Steps between C-alpha positions, in 0.01 A plus 500: 500500500630845408397800709596853405404845611376700203705815536397844379663629186484812284544261207151358543169682535143395577192681375187408697232648276148524643296568187174518700384453858169329420468136609235229500610377844523666841796334671548550872863604455458720190752786500318718246389836637289678239520831687877490452530295179203617295187319380554556129597252231785614278427501129734311271665810358587618850639158586718505189621850578580416861689186397695721263621715791704203622597360159857633509575229758257244355762229448577507873144547625241241601138609448227359723143590401276532807163629615263457661463213259691587181308256279189714562666753270366437149828610342742311723611295201593819316692623804694173510583524132610862543738398779630220279565737209690736729732215595444471874709234669201297618122537511273354769126519560388463862147357502239350730432229242174616348683602181243743364466623140632173355851611584643155424364522145640847443861446607747217448767345722751702298339823618528441876759332717260407780138497597514528877196368691400598853398221737472563873405164642576135436132423554197651335356625830806693613570651160137597438463649849785736409442559128132431438269207433595299193846654462685177588335307216554789261871534565554126458296507180697800377833329560391189312366703206825694483719191515292338226587797280870468600523816711757500781323533835599609847307524827484766771408411860458802728568382853282627782374378834195370312686253277849426627370177657437366148836590353629158607247344262629694199800279405269205429246723328740665256738214421292373207325824414745602227603838639862608463528762772343545844498838674435533871401854593467665837177689551530877503283697740372748244193547286207289619710303749592819686134555589426164658505411867621150418858402580643424159878504527677197642765532771871495431529164676223346289644641178853375564390157621267444205593681180859380429408136568191501277685691228766228496240224472335672205835566332584130534233436234700702248299820552692825552380659826536865592404658832580828678781487752305731738726454802874563479761290675750666733773486236279648226534861387180689434450636150206694360392410147385858454867605502675213323237378251246627251153372590189690399144440619269682257133570574220617269487848655860556391668449835831314484642357820837338557407342835175299523477555875423867424207439268227607745650848519575787261873436537556391139839599365371559146183561307419477134371820342455554126673165444813613685646369825519795741680500835264613776598779740649431841424328723437174318597139559838545331603756760446236769683205341841613622406529867700257712319357801574202730176332389615467137214607272394855580167448320403223740591723793276776367216311335493142632648527853309187601770305312763611754589371843721651769702388800446653842786743440326634189728341242338300216498122534560463126529694176222507241632449146395703201181341366666455161778277637427139402629151559493263203516120521549261212578132472862423424546362149562126501 
């Protein structure tokens, strides 16, 4: 088994492009905040123009089309083809599996690198309690339809206190499913999940005693597994992706963030106006990235302090990693 930390690099960029915020589901942990992100659906010309803003680094940039549910956009296939023509490094569609507007008939496996499906429970009950009735069957159906048409598929499992007990069932579930990558995500307390009284985030102890072990079991089936590091070891040095990498989270109202933790607040470092990327005035998220604090991630200290824990003398028990820092596991070649 090979484990590596996916380091930040200026040589690689990620463009998380929310082309709409509309969705057919109402997931408990949804991070979309329409007051901050907009409720509009971008037209195809705007999508093409906004992709063009980042085209000078297209060969080093991964594009991920998101929503809401991106397949609800009637012109998603045209957006994918536009990104392909511009020469982006990779193209992914994140979907809940319903695959609206006959998307599989309007694109080919040559147009996208991955269709990435969200599943948040190994059983129908747990998944549907989180994502909505019928969503478990739909995501499984969507994966099978995609594989039949030779699309490469991945799966996203967002870990929360509601479903971590079923993560141990996932290795057996996915081993014969045909997916190539498995992403474990930590729930962010923003959007809808910031307004619930439920305890959603798991403890540090539960995360560390569960996630690496399950990730290794899934990777043993030949599936590449990626999960956020979240908690730094004593010997680790904190780095902020906002300083040492180019990641952009674009929303339909034109806001462009570089840190997803900030997305509930008007702290965006850029905005798109007249099809140009404009730096927003101080103070924005970028002015905060360089702050050095004993807790590690300054955004967690400010926005998600419930992630932190302190000793009696006031010093932090551990450092929180940048949310973009990932661990990747893959089976050693035989």
